[in-house]
C-alpha atoms as an extended CHARMM CRD file, in Angstrom:
* protein
*
       224  EXT
         1         1  MET       CA            -20.2840000000      157.8670000000      -10.0180000000  PROA      1               0.0000000000
         2         2  LYS       CA            -17.4870000000      160.3990000000       -9.6760000000  PROA      2               0.0000000000
         3         3  ILE       CA            -16.7890000000      162.4950000000       -6.5680000000  PROA      3               0.0000000000
         4         4  LEU       CA            -14.3390000000      165.3760000000       -6.0560000000  PROA      4               0.0000000000
         5         5  ILE       CA            -13.2180000000      165.8730000000       -2.4510000000  PROA      5               0.0000000000
         6         6  VAL       CA            -11.9120000000      169.4120000000       -1.9110000000  PROA      6               0.0000000000
         7         7  GLU       CA            -10.3300000000      169.0880000000        1.5170000000  PROA      7               0.0000000000
         8         8  ASP       CA             -6.9310000000      170.0990000000        2.9160000000  PROA      8               0.0000000000
         9         9  GLU       CA             -7.1120000000      167.8730000000        6.0190000000  PROA      9               0.0000000000
        10        10  ARG       CA             -5.2330000000      164.8460000000        4.6880000000  PROA      10              0.0000000000
        11        11  GLU       CA             -6.5120000000      162.3600000000        7.2700000000  PROA      11              0.0000000000
        12        12  LEU       CA            -10.1580000000      163.3480000000        6.7210000000  PROA      12              0.0000000000
        13        13  ALA       CA             -9.7550000000      163.2460000000        2.9350000000  PROA      13              0.0000000000
        14        14  THR       CA             -8.1910000000      159.7750000000        3.1920000000  PROA      14              0.0000000000
        15        15  ASP       CA            -11.0440000000      158.5500000000        5.3930000000  PROA      15              0.0000000000
        16        16  MET       CA            -13.6310000000      159.8860000000        2.9440000000  PROA      16              0.0000000000
        17        17  VAL       CA            -11.8890000000      158.2650000000       -0.0300000000  PROA      17              0.0000000000
        18        18  ARG       CA            -11.6530000000      154.9320000000        1.7600000000  PROA      18              0.0000000000
        19        19  TYR       CA            -15.3130000000      154.9210000000        2.8110000000  PROA      19              0.0000000000
        20        20  LEU       CA            -16.8110000000      156.2690000000       -0.4180000000  PROA      20              0.0000000000
        21        21  SER       CA            -14.6710000000      153.9530000000       -2.5570000000  PROA      21              0.0000000000
        22        22  GLY       CA            -16.2150000000      151.1080000000       -0.5870000000  PROA      22              0.0000000000
        23        23  GLU       CA            -19.6060000000      152.5300000000       -1.5800000000  PROA      23              0.0000000000
        24        24  GLN       CA            -18.5460000000      152.2130000000       -5.2590000000  PROA      24              0.0000000000
        25        25  TYR       CA            -17.8150000000      155.9070000000       -5.8520000000  PROA      25              0.0000000000
        26        26  LEU       CA            -14.8020000000      156.9760000000       -7.9130000000  PROA      26              0.0000000000
        27        27  CYS       CA            -13.0220000000      159.5730000000       -5.7600000000  PROA      27              0.0000000000
        28        28  GLU       CA            -10.5130000000      162.3110000000       -6.5650000000  PROA      28              0.0000000000
        29        29  VAL       CA             -8.9460000000      164.7380000000       -4.0920000000  PROA      29              0.0000000000
        30        30  ALA       CA             -7.9960000000      168.4080000000       -4.4340000000  PROA      30              0.0000000000
        31        31  PRO       CA             -6.1670000000      169.6430000000       -1.2950000000  PROA      31              0.0000000000
        32        32  ASP       CA             -6.1930000000      173.3570000000       -2.1270000000  PROA      32              0.0000000000
        33        33  TYR       CA             -7.9730000000      176.0950000000       -4.0790000000  PROA      33              0.0000000000
        34        34  GLU       CA             -5.7750000000      175.9820000000       -7.1980000000  PROA      34              0.0000000000
        35        35  SER       CA             -5.9680000000      172.2080000000       -7.7110000000  PROA      35              0.0000000000
        36        36  ALA       CA             -9.7350000000      172.3000000000       -7.1300000000  PROA      36              0.0000000000
        37        37  ILE       CA            -10.2400000000      174.9820000000       -9.7900000000  PROA      37              0.0000000000
        38        38  GLU       CA             -8.0100000000      173.0550000000      -12.2060000000  PROA      38              0.0000000000
        39        39  ARG       CA             -9.9980000000      169.8390000000      -11.8060000000  PROA      39              0.0000000000
        40        40  ILE       CA            -13.3590000000      171.6090000000      -12.0030000000  PROA      40              0.0000000000
        41        41  ASN       CA            -12.3090000000      173.2670000000      -15.2580000000  PROA      41              0.0000000000
        42        42  LEU       CA            -11.2120000000      169.9470000000      -16.7470000000  PROA      42              0.0000000000
        43        43  TYR       CA            -13.8130000000      167.4830000000      -15.4860000000  PROA      43              0.0000000000
        44        44  ASP       CA            -17.4560000000      167.0710000000      -14.5170000000  PROA      44              0.0000000000
        45        45  TYR       CA            -18.4280000000      165.4340000000      -11.2300000000  PROA      45              0.0000000000
        46        46  ASP       CA            -21.6030000000      163.8920000000       -9.8960000000  PROA      46              0.0000000000
        47        47  CYS       CA            -20.9060000000      165.5620000000       -6.5720000000  PROA      47              0.0000000000
        48        48  ILE       CA            -18.2490000000      167.8890000000       -5.1120000000  PROA      48              0.0000000000
        49        49  LEU       CA            -17.5220000000      167.7660000000       -1.3550000000  PROA      49              0.0000000000
        50        50  LEU       CA            -16.2970000000      171.2650000000       -0.6260000000  PROA      50              0.0000000000
        51        51  ASP       CA            -14.4730000000      172.5970000000        2.4280000000  PROA      51              0.0000000000
        52        52  LEU       CA            -14.8180000000      176.3640000000        2.9120000000  PROA      52              0.0000000000
        53        53  MET       CA            -11.3610000000      177.0180000000        4.3820000000  PROA      53              0.0000000000
        54        54  LEU       CA             -8.6740000000      176.1190000000        1.8380000000  PROA      54              0.0000000000
        55        55  PRO       CA             -5.0430000000      177.0380000000        1.1720000000  PROA      55              0.0000000000
        56        56  GLY       CA             -5.0060000000      179.6870000000       -1.5540000000  PROA      56              0.0000000000
        57        57  GLY       CA             -8.6870000000      180.6240000000       -1.5350000000  PROA      57              0.0000000000
        58        58  SER       CA            -12.1310000000      179.8270000000       -0.2040000000  PROA      58              0.0000000000
        59        59  GLY       CA            -14.8310000000      177.2890000000       -0.9570000000  PROA      59              0.0000000000
        60        60  LEU       CA            -17.2850000000      180.1320000000       -1.5510000000  PROA      60              0.0000000000
        61        61  GLN       CA            -15.0430000000      181.3930000000       -4.3720000000  PROA      61              0.0000000000
        62        62  ILE       CA            -15.1180000000      177.8980000000       -5.8890000000  PROA      62              0.0000000000
        63        63  LEU       CA            -18.9100000000      177.8890000000       -5.6610000000  PROA      63              0.0000000000
        64        64  GLN       CA            -19.0390000000      181.2060000000       -7.4810000000  PROA      64              0.0000000000
        65        65  HSD       CA            -16.6820000000      179.8250000000      -10.1310000000  PROA      65              0.0000000000
        66        66  LEU       CA            -19.0090000000      176.8540000000      -10.6660000000  PROA      66              0.0000000000
        67        67  LYS       CA            -21.9630000000      179.2130000000      -11.0090000000  PROA      67              0.0000000000
        68        68  ASP       CA            -20.1340000000      181.5150000000      -13.4420000000  PROA      68              0.0000000000
        69        69  ARG       CA            -19.2650000000      178.5350000000      -15.6510000000  PROA      69              0.0000000000
        70        70  ASN       CA            -22.8420000000      177.2090000000      -15.4060000000  PROA      70              0.0000000000
        71        71  LYS       CA            -21.5770000000      173.8530000000      -14.1040000000  PROA      71              0.0000000000
        72        72  GLN       CA            -24.2230000000      171.3950000000      -12.9300000000  PROA      72              0.0000000000
        73        73  ASP       CA            -22.1020000000      169.3660000000      -10.4870000000  PROA      73              0.0000000000
        74        74  GLY       CA            -23.8230000000      168.6730000000       -7.1740000000  PROA      74              0.0000000000
        75        75  VAL       CA            -22.1190000000      170.3910000000       -4.2220000000  PROA      75              0.0000000000
        76        76  ILE       CA            -22.1010000000      169.5960000000       -0.5070000000  PROA      76              0.0000000000
        77        77  ILE       CA            -20.3110000000      172.1340000000        1.6850000000  PROA      77              0.0000000000
        78        78  ILE       CA            -18.2930000000      170.3600000000        4.3740000000  PROA      78              0.0000000000
        79        79  SER       CA            -16.8550000000      172.7480000000        6.9120000000  PROA      79              0.0000000000
        80        80  ALA       CA            -16.0870000000      173.2640000000       10.5700000000  PROA      80              0.0000000000
        81        81  LYS       CA            -17.4150000000      176.7950000000       10.1450000000  PROA      81              0.0000000000
        82        82  ASN       CA            -20.9770000000      176.1620000000       11.2150000000  PROA      82              0.0000000000
        83        83  SER       CA            -22.1870000000      179.7500000000       11.1790000000  PROA      83              0.0000000000
        84        84  ILE       CA            -25.5950000000      180.5410000000        9.7030000000  PROA      84              0.0000000000
        85        85  GLU       CA            -24.0140000000      183.2100000000        7.4920000000  PROA      85              0.0000000000
        86        86  ASP       CA            -21.6710000000      180.7640000000        5.7410000000  PROA      86              0.0000000000
        87        87  LYS       CA            -24.4290000000      178.1880000000        5.3170000000  PROA      87              0.0000000000
        88        88  VAL       CA            -26.9150000000      180.6890000000        3.8750000000  PROA      88              0.0000000000
        89        89  LYS       CA            -24.3420000000      182.2920000000        1.5680000000  PROA      89              0.0000000000
        90        90  GLY       CA            -23.1700000000      178.9190000000        0.2550000000  PROA      90              0.0000000000
        91        91  LEU       CA            -26.7170000000      177.7520000000       -0.4540000000  PROA      91              0.0000000000
        92        92  GLN       CA            -27.5700000000      181.0750000000       -2.1010000000  PROA      92              0.0000000000
        93        93  ILE       CA            -24.5760000000      180.8130000000       -4.4320000000  PROA      93              0.0000000000
        94        94  GLY       CA            -25.5500000000      177.3100000000       -5.4890000000  PROA      94              0.0000000000
        95        95  ALA       CA            -24.5710000000      174.5740000000       -3.0110000000  PROA      95              0.0000000000
        96        96  ASP       CA            -27.0660000000      171.7240000000       -2.6760000000  PROA      96              0.0000000000
        97        97  ASP       CA            -26.4070000000      170.8450000000        0.9640000000  PROA      97              0.0000000000
        98        98  TYR       CA            -24.3030000000      171.7170000000        4.0050000000  PROA      98              0.0000000000
        99        99  LEU       CA            -22.7220000000      169.2600000000        6.4440000000  PROA      99              0.0000000000
       100       100  ALA       CA            -20.8510000000      170.4990000000        9.5260000000  PROA      100             0.0000000000
       101       101  LYS       CA            -17.7270000000      168.7530000000       10.8230000000  PROA      101             0.0000000000
       102       102  PRO       CA            -17.4970000000      166.3540000000       12.5380000000  PROA      102             0.0000000000
       103       103  PHE       CA            -19.9230000000      164.0610000000       10.7130000000  PROA      103             0.0000000000
       104       104  HSD       CA            -20.5860000000      160.3680000000       10.2150000000  PROA      104             0.0000000000
       105       105  LEU       CA            -19.3640000000      159.0270000000        6.8770000000  PROA      105             0.0000000000
       106       106  SER       CA            -22.5850000000      157.0500000000        6.4850000000  PROA      106             0.0000000000
       107       107  GLU       CA            -24.5520000000      160.3130000000        6.6560000000  PROA      107             0.0000000000
       108       108  LEU       CA            -22.2340000000      161.8800000000        4.0670000000  PROA      108             0.0000000000
       109       109  SER       CA            -22.8040000000      158.9450000000        1.7220000000  PROA      109             0.0000000000
       110       110  ALA       CA            -26.5720000000      159.2110000000        2.1630000000  PROA      110             0.0000000000
       111       111  ARG       CA            -26.5110000000      162.9150000000        1.3270000000  PROA      111             0.0000000000
       112       112  ILE       CA            -24.4040000000      162.3110000000       -1.7860000000  PROA      112             0.0000000000
       113       113  PHE       CA            -26.8540000000      159.6620000000       -2.9450000000  PROA      113             0.0000000000
       114       114  SER       CA            -29.7900000000      162.0120000000       -2.3280000000  PROA      114             0.0000000000
       115       115  ILE       CA            -28.2510000000      164.7940000000       -4.4090000000  PROA      115             0.0000000000
       116       116  VAL       CA            -27.2840000000      162.5340000000       -7.3210000000  PROA      116             0.0000000000
       117       117  ARG       CA            -30.7420000000      160.9520000000       -7.2950000000  PROA      117             0.0000000000
       118       118  ARG       CA            -32.4530000000      164.3490000000       -7.2790000000  PROA      118             0.0000000000
       119       119  LYS       CA            -30.2830000000      165.8770000000      -10.0030000000  PROA      119             0.0000000000
       120       120  GLN       CA            -30.1460000000      162.9700000000      -12.4240000000  PROA      120             0.0000000000
       121       121  PHE       CA            -33.0970000000      160.7030000000      -11.7060000000  PROA      121             0.0000000000
       122       122  ASP       CA            -36.0450000000      162.8860000000      -10.6560000000  PROA      122             0.0000000000
       123       123  ASN       CA            -35.6840000000      161.9850000000       -6.9790000000  PROA      123             0.0000000000
       124       124  SER       CA            -36.4850000000      158.3080000000       -7.5470000000  PROA      124             0.0000000000
       125       125  ASN       CA            -34.7190000000      155.1930000000       -6.2340000000  PROA      125             0.0000000000
       126       126  ILE       CA            -36.1770000000      153.0530000000       -9.0240000000  PROA      126             0.0000000000
       127       127  LEU       CA            -35.6410000000      153.8140000000      -12.7120000000  PROA      127             0.0000000000
       128       128  GLU       CA            -37.8220000000      152.0740000000      -15.2860000000  PROA      128             0.0000000000
       129       129  GLN       CA            -37.9310000000      152.1850000000      -19.0660000000  PROA      129             0.0000000000
       130       130  ASP       CA            -39.5710000000      149.6860000000      -21.4290000000  PROA      130             0.0000000000
       131       131  GLY       CA            -39.0730000000      146.7060000000      -19.1160000000  PROA      131             0.0000000000
       132       132  LEU       CA            -35.6610000000      147.8210000000      -17.8460000000  PROA      132             0.0000000000
       133       133  LYS       CA            -35.6220000000      148.3450000000      -14.0730000000  PROA      133             0.0000000000
       134       134  ILE       CA            -32.7120000000      149.8150000000      -12.1120000000  PROA      134             0.0000000000
       135       135  ASP       CA            -32.6950000000      149.8400000000       -8.3090000000  PROA      135             0.0000000000
       136       136  LEU       CA            -30.2670000000      152.5710000000       -7.2210000000  PROA      136             0.0000000000
       137       137  LEU       CA            -30.1860000000      151.4230000000       -3.5970000000  PROA      137             0.0000000000
       138       138  SER       CA            -29.3730000000      147.7560000000       -4.2340000000  PROA      138             0.0000000000
       139       139  LYS       CA            -27.4640000000      148.5630000000       -7.4550000000  PROA      139             0.0000000000
       140       140  SER       CA            -29.3890000000      145.8420000000       -9.2820000000  PROA      140             0.0000000000
       141       141  VAL       CA            -30.7260000000      145.7420000000      -12.8500000000  PROA      141             0.0000000000
       142       142  SER       CA            -33.4290000000      143.5830000000      -14.3870000000  PROA      142             0.0000000000
       143       143  VAL       CA            -35.0960000000      143.2680000000      -17.7960000000  PROA      143             0.0000000000
       144       144  ASN       CA            -38.7230000000      142.1290000000      -17.8020000000  PROA      144             0.0000000000
       145       145  GLY       CA            -38.2770000000      140.7520000000      -14.2890000000  PROA      145             0.0000000000
       146       146  LYS       CA            -35.0800000000      138.8070000000      -15.0300000000  PROA      146             0.0000000000
       147       147  GLU       CA            -31.9570000000      139.9890000000      -13.2310000000  PROA      147             0.0000000000
       148       148  LEU       CA            -29.1380000000      141.3090000000      -15.4210000000  PROA      148             0.0000000000
       149       149  GLN       CA            -25.6270000000      140.6370000000      -14.1350000000  PROA      149             0.0000000000
       150       150  LEU       CA            -23.5300000000      143.7640000000      -14.7310000000  PROA      150             0.0000000000
       151       151  THR       CA            -20.0300000000      144.6290000000      -13.5570000000  PROA      151             0.0000000000
       152       152  LYS       CA            -19.5460000000      147.8350000000      -11.5660000000  PROA      152             0.0000000000
       153       153  LYS       CA            -18.2080000000      149.5970000000      -14.6800000000  PROA      153             0.0000000000
       154       154  GLU       CA            -21.1790000000      148.4560000000      -16.7600000000  PROA      154             0.0000000000
       155       155  PHE       CA            -23.6200000000      149.5860000000      -14.0600000000  PROA      155             0.0000000000
       156       156  ASP       CA            -21.9110000000      153.0010000000      -13.8920000000  PROA      156             0.0000000000
       157       157  LEU       CA            -22.0870000000      153.2610000000      -17.6900000000  PROA      157             0.0000000000
       158       158  LEU       CA            -25.7770000000      152.4280000000      -17.7120000000  PROA      158             0.0000000000
       159       159  LEU       CA            -26.4970000000      155.1530000000      -15.1540000000  PROA      159             0.0000000000
       160       160  LEU       CA            -24.3660000000      157.6460000000      -17.0740000000  PROA      160             0.0000000000
       161       161  PHE       CA            -26.2490000000      157.0370000000      -20.3050000000  PROA      161             0.0000000000
       162       162  ILE       CA            -29.7150000000      157.0030000000      -18.7460000000  PROA      162             0.0000000000
       163       163  GLY       CA            -28.8990000000      160.0970000000      -16.6860000000  PROA      163             0.0000000000
       164       164  ASN       CA            -28.0480000000      161.8210000000      -19.9790000000  PROA      164             0.0000000000
       165       165  ARG       CA            -30.7830000000      160.1980000000      -22.0630000000  PROA      165             0.0000000000
       166       166  ASN       CA            -31.3540000000      161.6940000000      -25.5060000000  PROA      166             0.0000000000
       167       167  LYS       CA            -27.9970000000      163.4990000000      -25.2550000000  PROA      167             0.0000000000
       168       168  VAL       CA            -24.7240000000      162.5520000000      -26.9230000000  PROA      168             0.0000000000
       169       169  VAL       CA            -22.1010000000      161.5610000000      -24.3380000000  PROA      169             0.0000000000
       170       170  SER       CA            -18.5770000000      161.9470000000      -25.7240000000  PROA      170             0.0000000000
       171       171  LYS       CA            -16.0030000000      159.1710000000      -25.5260000000  PROA      171             0.0000000000
       172       172  ASN       CA            -13.8260000000      161.4470000000      -23.3960000000  PROA      172             0.0000000000
       173       173  ALA       CA            -16.6920000000      161.9850000000      -20.9430000000  PROA      173             0.0000000000
       174       174  VAL       CA            -17.2170000000      158.2280000000      -20.6860000000  PROA      174             0.0000000000
       175       175  ALA       CA            -13.4900000000      157.6670000000      -20.0930000000  PROA      175             0.0000000000
       176       176  GLU       CA            -13.4190000000      160.3220000000      -17.3500000000  PROA      176             0.0000000000
       177       177  HSD       CA            -16.5410000000      158.8680000000      -15.7360000000  PROA      177             0.0000000000
       178       178  LEU       CA            -15.0010000000      155.3980000000      -15.5670000000  PROA      178             0.0000000000
       179       179  SER       CA            -11.4170000000      156.2990000000      -14.6870000000  PROA      179             0.0000000000
       180       180  GLY       CA            -11.3280000000      159.9040000000      -13.4780000000  PROA      180             0.0000000000
       181       181  ASP       CA             -8.2110000000      161.9070000000      -14.2840000000  PROA      181             0.0000000000
       182       182  LEU       CA             -6.3560000000      158.6700000000      -15.1060000000  PROA      182             0.0000000000
       183       183  ALA       CA             -8.1050000000      158.8740000000      -18.4840000000  PROA      183             0.0000000000
       184       184  ASP       CA             -5.6970000000      161.6650000000      -19.4640000000  PROA      184             0.0000000000
       185       185  MET       CA             -2.7410000000      159.3050000000      -19.0840000000  PROA      185             0.0000000000
       186       186  MET       CA             -4.0910000000      156.6360000000      -21.4200000000  PROA      186             0.0000000000
       187       187  ASP       CA             -2.9120000000      156.3790000000      -25.0050000000  PROA      187             0.0000000000
       188       188  ASN       CA             -6.3560000000      155.3430000000      -26.2280000000  PROA      188             0.0000000000
       189       189  HSD       CA             -9.8800000000      154.6700000000      -25.0490000000  PROA      189             0.0000000000
       190       190  ASP       CA            -10.0460000000      150.9900000000      -25.9840000000  PROA      190             0.0000000000
       191       191  PHE       CA            -11.2820000000      150.2120000000      -22.4670000000  PROA      191             0.0000000000
       192       192  VAL       CA            -14.3230000000      152.4400000000      -23.1480000000  PROA      192             0.0000000000
       193       193  TYR       CA            -15.1800000000      150.5150000000      -26.3140000000  PROA      193             0.0000000000
       194       194  ALA       CA            -14.8110000000      147.2250000000      -24.4340000000  PROA      194             0.0000000000
       195       195  HSD       CA            -17.1380000000      148.2070000000      -21.5750000000  PROA      195             0.0000000000
       196       196  VAL       CA            -19.7430000000      149.7110000000      -23.9240000000  PROA      196             0.0000000000
       197       197  LYS       CA            -19.5990000000      146.6220000000      -26.1430000000  PROA      197             0.0000000000
       198       198  ASN       CA            -20.1220000000      144.3270000000      -23.1400000000  PROA      198             0.0000000000
       199       199  LEU       CA            -23.0440000000      146.4300000000      -21.8860000000  PROA      199             0.0000000000
       200       200  LYS       CA            -24.6850000000      146.3930000000      -25.3220000000  PROA      200             0.0000000000
       201       201  LYS       CA            -24.1850000000      142.6290000000      -25.5580000000  PROA      201             0.0000000000
       202       202  LYS       CA            -25.7950000000      141.9310000000      -22.1890000000  PROA      202             0.0000000000
       203       203  LEU       CA            -28.7700000000      144.1780000000      -22.9780000000  PROA      203             0.0000000000
       204       204  SER       CA            -29.1770000000      142.4670000000      -26.3560000000  PROA      204             0.0000000000
       205       205  GLU       CA            -28.9760000000      138.9770000000      -24.8280000000  PROA      205             0.0000000000
       206       206  ALA       CA            -31.7460000000      140.0370000000      -22.4220000000  PROA      206             0.0000000000
       207       207  ASN       CA            -33.8540000000      140.9820000000      -25.4770000000  PROA      207             0.0000000000
       208       208  TYR       CA            -33.8110000000      144.6380000000      -24.5150000000  PROA      208             0.0000000000
       209       209  GLY       CA            -34.3120000000      147.1590000000      -27.3200000000  PROA      209             0.0000000000
       210       210  ASN       CA            -31.4050000000      148.9220000000      -28.9630000000  PROA      210             0.0000000000
       211       211  HSD       CA            -31.5900000000      152.1490000000      -26.9620000000  PROA      211             0.0000000000
       212       212  LEU       CA            -27.8140000000      152.6360000000      -26.7820000000  PROA      212             0.0000000000
       213       213  THR       CA            -26.3760000000      153.7660000000      -30.0990000000  PROA      213             0.0000000000
       214       214  THR       CA            -22.8740000000      154.7390000000      -31.1870000000  PROA      214             0.0000000000
       215       215  ILE       CA            -22.5470000000      158.1830000000      -32.7530000000  PROA      215             0.0000000000
       216       216  TYR       CA            -19.6510000000      157.7630000000      -35.1720000000  PROA      216             0.0000000000
       217       217  GLY       CA            -16.6140000000      159.8930000000      -34.2880000000  PROA      217             0.0000000000
       218       218  THR       CA            -18.3940000000      161.4910000000      -31.3160000000  PROA      218             0.0000000000
       219       219  GLY       CA            -19.6320000000      159.1690000000      -28.6110000000  PROA      219             0.0000000000
       220       220  TYR       CA            -22.8010000000      157.4250000000      -27.4830000000  PROA      220             0.0000000000
       221       221  LYS       CA            -26.4700000000      158.2290000000      -27.0780000000  PROA      221             0.0000000000
       222       222  TRP       CA            -29.2010000000      156.5670000000      -25.0150000000  PROA      222             0.0000000000
       223       223  GLN       CA            -32.5230000000      157.0640000000      -26.7520000000  PROA      223             0.0000000000
       224       224  ALA       CA            -35.5200000000      157.0030000000      -24.4100000000  PROA      224             0.0000000000
């Protein structure tokens, strides 16, 4: 899952990247208003960690920008400004949560997980479909009670497709989800084909139905 950290305090941003990467999140950092707006316009994120005080603008302006563009990224405001006014205004504009500095990184991770679970998976820790069972907490997958061994990339792909079930997910979106903004630097998306192929193969070997289909020239679709 992909996280954007909008934070100008370099040491704090580094600490968040280090901790959340260890929790299997793909992290990107925007240290100021302009770079945050640029990334938000280009990419979608599972969750945005948003400081209110930024060089070049404010986090509240970024929230309004997200709302104006009808973006569905989850947002947690992270700020030393712990006034009720800022908290209420941020939540009214569209933030999902508010965490005052200083905070424990374990609490931050728990809040990210809660938002992603609520937005994508109907507030459930266990996802089930036709014998497929995904435990979001343990990051384990089984088919008809038999554990399915997936790599981190394959697990992330599975969640991406199920979180967007019955929708076409473009190849570019898959590439960004797996590699973040590094996807723009790649000459082709062969790595996407490889990961999707491996995921399909493992599901097939587990005798799971063909829910994941390739939409020629467009992307992929998980049919529930």
